[in-house]
N, C-alpha and C positions, 0 to 999 in steps of 0.2 A: 391466301396472310390476303424490302429486304435492302437496308443501307447505312450509310455512312454516319451521319452525326444525327442524332435523335432530335435534337434542336431544329436541325436543318426538316426534318419532318414535321415537326410540331408547327414550325413556321411554313410548314407546307401542308400538312395534310390534316391514316389509318387506315389496309386493313386491315397476307398475311396476312389474310386473320381477317388474313385474315383473314391466316390464319393458317393459331392452331388455329367453327363450327363444331358445332359445330359447327354447326360447325354444323363442311371438312373445312386442304385444305383442301382454291385454295390451290396450287400448283406442287407436284410431289415434293417438292422442295419447301414448301410452304406450311404454313401453321394451320392447324384445323382440317387437315386433309380429308376430301371427299366426304365430308359429313353428309348423314342422313335425316338430321334430327328435324322436326317440321317447323320448328321456330328459332332453330339455331342457324345464323348465315354461315354456312359451311365454307371454311378457306378452299379455296380451288386446291385439289391435289391432283393436278395434272403434270404431264410430263411432256411438254411440248417443245417445238422449235421454236428457236426467235426470228427475229426480222428485223433489221434495222427499220426503225418508221421514221419518213421523213414529215414534215409538216406540210401535208398536201391538203390543208385547208383550204376548201373553196368558198363560196357564199354558204351562209347559215341556211337553214329550213326556213322556208317561208313563215311569216309569226301571225298569231293570232286567229282571226276569222277567216285567213286565207287558207287554213288546213284544216280539214275535214275527215271523219271517216271513225270507222269502230275496230278497234286494238284488243287483243287478248294479251296480259302478261300473266307467265306461268312463275309464281314464285313460291319460294320454300318457306317463306314467312306466314306460315297459314294462320299466325295467331292476329295478325295485323288486319287481315280481311274481315270487312263491316266494323273496324275501329280506324287505326291510323290512316289505313288507305284510303278509306271514307274522307277524311279530312285532306290528305293529299288530292284527292281527286276534286274537290271542291275548289281548291287553290289553283290546281293546275287549270280547270275549266273557265278561271277567272280571266286566264291568259290565252286558253285556248276553247272557246266555248262550243266549237262544233265538233269535238273530238269525243268519242265516247270510249272509255276504258273498262274493260271488265277482268275483274283479278282471278285467276283460277289456281287453286290450291294445289300442289304438289303431293304426290304420293309420298312415302317414308323415304324413299332414295330416289332423290332428285336427278342425280348422275344417271342412273338406269333408266328414270322415266323419260329423260331427256334424249336419252338413246334410241330408245324406243319410238319415240316421236320422229325423231330424225330418220331412221330407216324406214319409217312408213311415209316421209315426205309431208306429214301433216303438224308443221311447226307452227307456234303461237308466233304472234308478229313481235313479242319480246319474251325473251327470256335468259338465263345464264348459260354459258358455254361449259357444257361438259367435258370429260377427258378425252380430247381429241387431238390428233397432232394439230400443229398450226398450218399445215400445208392443206390440212382439211377445209380450214376456216371459210376460204372463198366458194365452198361447195353448196354451204347452207345459208351464211351470214353475208349482210349487205357491208359494203364498206362505211365506216363512219366519221371520214375524213373530212366530210363536209359540215360537221358539226362546230368546227373552230375551237376544237377545245385540245388539239395536239400537242400543243406548247404549255398546256397547263396542268394535264393530269399527271400521276405518278404510275409507274409500271407500264408504260405506254407499250412498250416492247413484247410484252408477255402475250397479248393475243393479236399479234400483226403477223402480216407474212407479206413478203415481195413488196416491202415500203408501204402496205396497206393497214390501215387501223380498222380491226374488226370486233373488238371489246374493252371496254373501259370498266376498270374495277367500282365496284359499289363502293368500297371504303377498303380501308388498310388495317391489318392487326400487328399487334406483337402480342407475345405469351408471356405469362407471368403467374405469380400465384394471387388470385382474388380471396380475400379472406375476411373474415368477421370478425372487427376489431374487438368487440365487447367479447366474444369467446377467447380472444387472445388476451385480453386483460383478466379476465376470470380465472384463467390457467396460470396467471402470473408470467406473462410473456411481456417483458416490457419494449425489447426491441425487434423489430423483424428480422429473422435469419439471414446471414449474409455469406455463410458458408453450408455444405452439406451435413457436417457434423451439427452444427446449431441448428439446422433444420430439424434433423432426427430427434434432437432435445426438446424443440418446440411440440413436435408431435408426440412425443414422451409424457409432456407436461397436460397436453389437451386429452390425450387418452386418460390419464389418471384423474381426469375431473369428469370422466364418463361421456368426454365430446370425441365424434368420430373426427381424427383429423385432416384427411383427405376424401374427398369424392371423387371418386374416379370415374364412375357411368361407366364401369367393364363391361357390362352386358351391351350396352347399346353401342358398342365398339368405337364410333365415330369420335367420341372424345379423348381417345387414346392416340389420337392424331399428334397432339403436342409430344408425345414420347416417340413418335413412328418418324415423324419427319422434323421436328425444330430442334431437340435435344440431340440426336446424333450428330447433327452439323457444327452445333453451339460445341460440343464435347470434342469434335474433330478439328476444331479451329479452321474449317473450310466452307463458306458460304456454298462451294460446289461441291461439296461432298456427296450428294445423294449421286452426281452425273458419274462420279468415280465408278459406280457400279459398272460403265460401260467398259473399263478397263481391266476388270476380275472375272473370274472363273467363280472365285469364293467371296462373295462382297459383304457376306454377314459373318463376322468372327466376335468372338468374346471381347477381344481387345480393340476393337475399333469402335466408332462412334454409335453402331447398331446394337452392339452388345453391351455397352457399358450403359448406354440410354435404358435399355431395357432390363438391365439388371437392377437399375435404381428402382423402378417400379417394382420388381420382384420382392426387393429389400423391403419395402413400404409394405405389401402385402404380408410377409412372411413375420413381420414385427407387429401384425395387427393394427396398421393405421389406416388401412383402407375399410371399406364396408365389410360387414360381418361376413354376408354372401356376397361376394362381388358377381354370383351368376344371374343376380336377381335384382339389380340396380333399376332405378326408375328415374329417366332424366328430369321430368316435369317435378317431382317429387323433391329431387335431389336441390332444385332453386329454393323450395321453399325452407328445406333443411339448414341451407347455406344462411337464408334470411334470418331463420330463427335462431341460428347458432348450435344446432344439433350437429351439424357438420360444420367444419371450421374452414377448410379451403378447396379452391378448386384449382387445379394446373390448366389454365385454358387461355383463350385470347381475351385482350380486351372489351369485346364485344358483350361477354357474358356480364357484365358489370351491370348494366342497366336493366337485363333481365332479373337479376337478383333484386334489385331495388324493385323493380315494379311489381314483386311477389310480396313486397311487405318490410323490406330490409329497409332502414333509415338510412339515407347515402352518408351521413357521417359514420356510420357503423361499418361503412364496407372499403375496404381499402385493395392495395395493389401495389407487389414489388417483383423483383425480379427473383424467377427461381435460381437458387443456388445450388446446382448441378455439381459441385466439387467444391474444394476447400481454399481456392485461390483467394475469394473474397474479392474478384475483380468481377462485377456484375455483367452478364451481358445478355443478348435475348434477340430472336428474330423479328424483322419486320416483314411482313407478307401481304398482298393481296387477297382480298376475298373472293367471292364469285366475281365474274365481270360480265356485265349487261352487254345483248347483243340482239340484233334487229334481223328477223327472218329474211333471207334474200328475196324470197318470192311471196312476201307481205303484200297484200292488195292496197295497203295502205301506208307505204315507205315513208312519207313524210310525217303522217300522224304518229308513227311508231318511234322514229328519229327525234321528233320534239318532245315524246314522251321521256326518254332516254335523257336527253339533255336537260329537260327539266329535273328529273331526278337528282342527277349529279350537281345541278347547280342550285336549285331552288327548295327542294323537298326538305333538307334538313335529316335526311334520313341517317345519315352518318352519326349525328349526334344521339338520336333516338337509339339506333343499335349499338351504340358505345364505340363507333370505329373511328379513326383517323381519316379525316375527308381524303377525297381522292384527288382532289386539287389543290395543287402547290401554292403554299401560303397562306392557307385557312386553318386556322388554329383551332384546336379541341377544345369544348365546353367543359369537359369531363374532369373533375377535381381529382379524380383517381389518377388519370394519366398523368397529371402533373405531379404527384406523388412519384409516381413510376420514376419520371423523368429526375427528379430532385436526387436519387441514389447514385446519379452518375452513371447509369447503364449506357453500355455502347450497345446500339441498335444494328444489328447484321443484316443488311438487305441479301434475300437469295439471289442467285442467279436462275437465268431462263431455264426450264427443262430441257434435256436433249430430248430430241423426237425420239431416237433409238432406244432411249431408256425407255421410254413410255412402251413402245413396242415390244421389247423384250420382256417386259413386266407384265403387259396383257396377254404374251403369248403363255408365259409360266404363271397366269392366273394369280399373281403377286398382289395380296393386299395387305400392306404393313400394319395396319391397325389390327387385322385380324392374326398377323404373325406375333405381334406384341402380346394377343390373348393366350396364342399357344405356349409362348416362351415362358408368360408369368405361372401357369398353370402345371407346366411341366415339372416331373421330378428330374428329368436329366434336359435341360434346356438345350445343350449343345445339341441333343438330336434334331429339334427344332432347326436350328440354324443349317444344320447339315442338309435335311429335308429340303430347304429353300435354296440353297447353295446348289444343290443339284438340279433343280427345277428350273434355276435361274441359268445355270451353266448348259443346258438342255437346249431351251428357248435361243439363247443366245448362238448355239452352234446351227441351231436349225434355221435361224434368219441369216446366217451368215456372217455375223459378227465375232 
């Protein structure tokens, strides 16, 4: 992407989201998990230890012409290279004329690429933190306490260790239904669904009009993060639900948050409400199809709103409402941090790298471009769709910091939750999928002595 009152974060913030990326997310408990899209800000889906972060801010980095050097930023937003990033750099250089920034495009799987770079010891100066335990943060990254932002940022404990801050979220996300308003109107849908039954009715009306109700981007996997990370903890009614796996040998059951969430997507597929061939979906094309009304909805983080508008949808035709995962009529949604900026510990130009991160947080305007809620408390979103979302009275639930042991067990078990969702939806007997991963989880847990 994870918290209390939505208004608090609007007066503050966006993730979460974000994240659900992919999107990914993105913390394993968060939206948009471990996404691998080239232009989706994946929600961090890491499972990490927390650490109380005190405000250790010292003097801010030297300003302006006092800072110089060349730095490289490894980014998943390959679509911004040569475009928005050029405009950012122009404005950044007005304040820091002696700093040269090069933008390096990531490969498809940012998380994996980042880990390879970490293993080789050849890190870019600025990057996003991949899925590693917080205890490993000091090995690779420089403390950011000296930026003077500790008391202003959201989710400051998520990438902290031993009281020091190592990562700052690029923005925050909440997940919900991004929809084409014209497609809804043409199908005779006059109100956004508030219950699961109403949602199914809307899907049926859309299908009858020849519109694909929901774009799942099933093949790309990372867009399934909302089903794998966000929905289970909402259904469970427990922000810390993903961490409860630590206390179980069989964390995946049909009647808990995981099984119920996965079954919702399976039902949509079986009713013909997803793409006709879910094994050959295309992320980039799906945005154009949502914009044109060929597809009606996404279940993703709010970061995707501006991307849909960016490929041709009039802003007034794009809406956003909470996903009605049950029939309670009481809307709730996750709030999650997205990827976290970090500065390489061994950067030859630490001051320049830190100045760039601080500028991206405070001055770039990236959160509005990406459709995020700001990482800074008290900074309101300019996105009309987020205001529509808020008007539903939705309760935003802030996720908890992921337990490092959960991450460790999951890694050893080679657990990839969006991939599990894929297996579940396609399985003739989905219970066998849950049994398979329960077995892998239990073995890894035992092998690690937990």
